[in-house]
C-alpha positions in Angstrom: -10.9 -9.0 25.9 -7.5 -8.0 24.1 -9.4 -5.7 21.7 -8.2 -2.2 20.7 -10.5 -0.1 18.8 -9.3 2.5 16.4 -11.3 5.5 14.9 -9.9 5.0 11.3 -8.5 2.3 9.2 -4.8 2.3 8.0 -3.4 1.6 4.5 -0.4 -0.2 5.6 0.1 -2.5 8.8 3.2 -4.2 10.0 2.4 -7.1 12.1 5.1 -8.6 14.0 5.0 -12.5 14.8 6.6 -13.7 18.1 9.4 -16.2 17.8 7.0 -18.9 19.2 5.2 -18.9 15.8 7.8 -20.7 13.6 5.6 -21.3 10.6 2.9 -19.6 8.7 0.4 -22.1 9.9 0.3 -20.5 13.2 1.9 -17.0 12.3 -1.1 -16.5 10.1 -2.7 -15.1 13.1 -0.9 -11.7 12.3 -3.3 -11.4 9.4 -6.7 -12.4 10.7 -6.3 -10.5 14.1 -5.4 -7.3 12.5 -7.4 -7.3 9.0 -10.5 -5.4 10.3 -8.2 -2.4 10.8 -6.6 -2.3 7.1 -8.2 -0.1 4.8 -9.7 -1.4 1.5 -6.9 -1.8 -1.1 -4.4 -1.7 1.8 -1.6 -4.0 2.8 -0.8 -6.2 5.8 2.8 -7.2 6.3 3.6 -10.2 8.3 7.1 -9.4 9.7 8.7 -12.7 10.8 12.2 -13.1 9.7 12.5 -16.3 12.0 9.8 -18.2 9.9 11.2 -20.2 7.0 8.3 -22.7 6.7 4.7 -22.5 5.5 3.9 -25.6 7.7 5.8 -28.8 8.3 2.8 -30.8 8.3 0.3 -29.0 5.9 2.8 -27.3 3.6 2.4 -29.5 0.7 -1.2 -29.0 0.6 -1.0 -25.2 1.0 1.4 -25.1 -1.7 -1.0 -27.0 -3.9 -4.0 -24.7 -3.3 -2.3 -21.4 -2.4 -4.0 -18.7 -0.2 -7.2 -17.4 -1.4 -10.5 -16.0 -0.2 -13.5 -17.8 0.7 -15.6 -17.6 -2.4 -12.4 -18.7 -4.4 -13.0 -22.3 -2.9 -16.9 -22.2 -2.5 -17.6 -21.3 -6.2 -15.2 -24.1 -7.3 -16.0 -26.7 -4.7 -15.9 -29.7 -6.9 -12.3 -28.7 -7.5 -11.3 -28.5 -3.9 -13.7 -30.7 -2.0 -11.0 -33.3 -1.5 -8.7 -30.9 0.1 -8.8 -31.1 4.2 -11.1 -28.6 5.2 -8.7 -27.3 8.0 -6.2 -26.5 5.1 -8.7 -24.6 3.3 -10.1 -22.7 6.4 -6.4 -21.7 7.1 -5.9 -20.5 3.6 -9.0 -18.3 3.7 -8.2 -16.8 7.1 -4.8 -15.7 6.1 -5.9 -14.3 2.8 -8.9 -12.5 4.2 -12.1 -11.1 2.6 -12.6 -11.2 -1.1 -14.7 -12.1 -4.1 -14.6 -14.5 -7.0 -16.5 -13.7 -10.1 -16.2 -15.0 -13.7 -12.9 -16.7 -13.0 -11.4 -13.5 -11.3 -10.4 -13.3 -7.7 -10.4 -9.9 -6.0 -9.2 -9.6 -2.4 -10.0 -6.8 -0.2 -6.3 -6.3 1.1 -2.8 -7.4 -0.1 -1.0 -9.9 2.4 2.7 -9.8 2.1 5.4 -12.0 3.8 8.4 -10.4 5.1 9.9 -13.6 6.3 12.6 -16.2 5.5 10.3 -17.7 3.1 11.6 -17.0 -0.7 10.0 -14.7 -2.9 9.5 -17.5 -5.6 7.4 -19.6 -2.8 5.4 -16.5 -1.9 4.4 -16.1 -5.5 3.4 -19.6 -5.8 1.3 -19.6 -2.7 -0.5 -16.2 -3.8 1.2 -13.9 -1.4 3.3 -10.8 -1.7 7.0 -10.7 -0.9 9.1 -8.2 1.0 12.7 -8.5 2.0 12.5 -8.5 5.8 15.9 -6.7 6.0 14.3 -3.5 4.8 11.2 -3.5 7.0 12.6 -3.7 10.5 10.2 -2.3 13.2 12.6 -0.2 14.9 13.0 1.8 11.7 9.4 2.4 11.7 8.8 3.9 15.2 8.0 7.3 14.0 6.6 7.3 10.5 5.2 10.6 8.9 1.4 10.1 8.5 -0.3 11.4 5.5 -3.9 12.4 5.2 -6.2 11.0 2.6 -6.8 13.5 -0.2 -10.5 12.4 -0.5 -10.9 12.6 3.3 -9.8 16.1 4.7 -9.8 15.0 8.2 -7.8 12.0 7.4 -10.0 9.9 9.5 -13.2 8.1 9.6 -15.0 5.5 11.9 -14.1 1.9 10.7 -17.5 0.5 11.1 -18.2 -2.9 9.6 -21.3 -1.4 7.8 -19.3 1.3 6.0 -16.8 1.5 3.4 -13.2 2.2 4.6 -11.1 5.2 3.1 -7.8 4.7 1.4 -5.0 6.5 2.5 -1.3 7.4 1.3 0.6 4.1 0.2 3.6 5.1 2.5 1.4 4.9 5.6 2.5 2.8 8.5 0.9 4.0 11.8 3.2 4.0 14.9 0.3 3.2 17.0 -0.3 -0.1 15.4 3.3 -1.1 15.5 3.2 -0.4 19.1 0.2 -2.8 19.5 1.9 -5.4 17.5 5.1 -5.0 19.5 3.0 -5.3 22.8 1.4 -8.5 21.5 4.7 -10.0 20.4 6.4 -9.2 23.9 3.5 -10.8 25.7 4.0 -14.1 23.9 7.8 -13.8 23.5 8.6 -14.5 27.2 8.9 -18.1 26.6 11.8 -17.4 24.2 13.9 -16.3 27.1 16.3 -19.1 28.1 16.0 -18.4 31.9 12.3 -18.6 31.5 12.4 -21.6 29.4 14.7 -23.6 31.9 12.2 -23.1 34.6 9.0 -24.3 32.7 8.3 -27.9 32.2 7.1 -29.0 28.8 3.8 -31.2 28.8 3.5 -34.1 26.1 0.6 -34.3 23.9 -0.9 -37.3 26.3 -0.2 -35.1 29.4 -2.1 -32.2 27.8 -5.2 -34.2 27.0 -5.2 -36.2 30.4 -5.3 -32.7 32.3 -8.6 -31.4 31.4 -8.2 -28.5 33.7 -6.7 -26.4 30.9 -10.1 -26.2 29.1 -12.4 -26.1 32.0 -15.0 -23.3 32.6 -15.0 -22.3 28.9 -11.3 -21.8 28.6 -9.8 -22.5 25.2 -6.0 -23.5 25.1 -3.6 -25.1 22.6 -0.2 -26.9 23.2 2.7 -25.3 21.3 6.0 -27.1 21.5 5.1 -28.4 25.0 3.7 -25.1 26.4 -0.1 -24.4 27.1 -1.1 -21.3 25.6 -4.7 -19.6 26.1 -6.3 -18.8 22.7 -7.4 -15.4 21.9 -11.3 -14.9 21.2 -12.3 -15.3 17.6 -12.5 -11.9 15.9 -15.8 -10.4 14.6 -14.5 -11.0 11.1 -14.1 -14.8 11.8 -17.6 -15.0 13.2 -19.0 -12.9 10.3 -17.4 -15.4 7.8 -18.9 -18.4 9.6 -22.3 -17.0 9.8 -22.0 -16.1 5.9 -21.0 -19.4 5.0 -24.0 -20.9 6.7 -26.5 -18.5 5.1 -25.2 -17.9 1.7 -24.6 -21.3 0.3 -27.1 -24.0 0.4 -24.7 -27.0 0.2 -24.2 -28.6 3.6 -20.6 -29.3 2.9 -19.8 -25.6 1.9 -21.8 -24.5 5.1 -19.3 -26.4 7.3 -16.2 -24.9 5.5 -15.3 -22.2 7.9 -16.3 -24.3 10.9 -14.3 -27.2 9.9 -11.5 -26.6 12.2 -13.8 -26.1 15.4 -14.5 -29.7 15.8 -10.8 -30.3 16.3 -10.3 -27.8 19.1 
């Protein structure tokens, strides 16, 4: 099922986006696939020097609203109700879990871009910035792990029903870097020129005509002419959808996190 369980969360996670993800619209998967393993108050860094765009199609809307947690939009729904729901869903998925009370937003973790997107734009869309030249994965292969002063064993089961401990601000776990590197390698094969020359690209019309790609419960998407099988939704995504249905009585708000589902 492409799921790796860890017995404790990590303060800092470097998530490497493959080159096939050439904008944050798709590269945002680096966040919502690994968010469950980031400790409270921690940081997830999306490392993708090759990404220079938020989104060619939706970028102007994302720059208009920024990246925020779900409650930021739900508790100001009159202000954002005319923004396409797919854009709002993307914003909340990338920014992750958080609260919005008395006009103050508090997100569980910090999301930082180490990409080709300028620092000024990162601040504009409510994300952190790091220079990708200072965070190359090969320099972080063997980091020194520090134990949490409040937790002598330096570890704890990362269960959804329990609070996650905080650890040293300099932590970057080599195992997680390895996982991210494997994920990147699996999808980066299409970046090899020899492989690309042997693969025929499909048009959008051909993809929709050939229904076999989505038969028997399979879920795929067309990226630059190549059919890619989608990963399963994370438990966090399912939990957010369920919460949206249960917590807010407004029918429009209930459908917020499921808006993109109709288009898949």
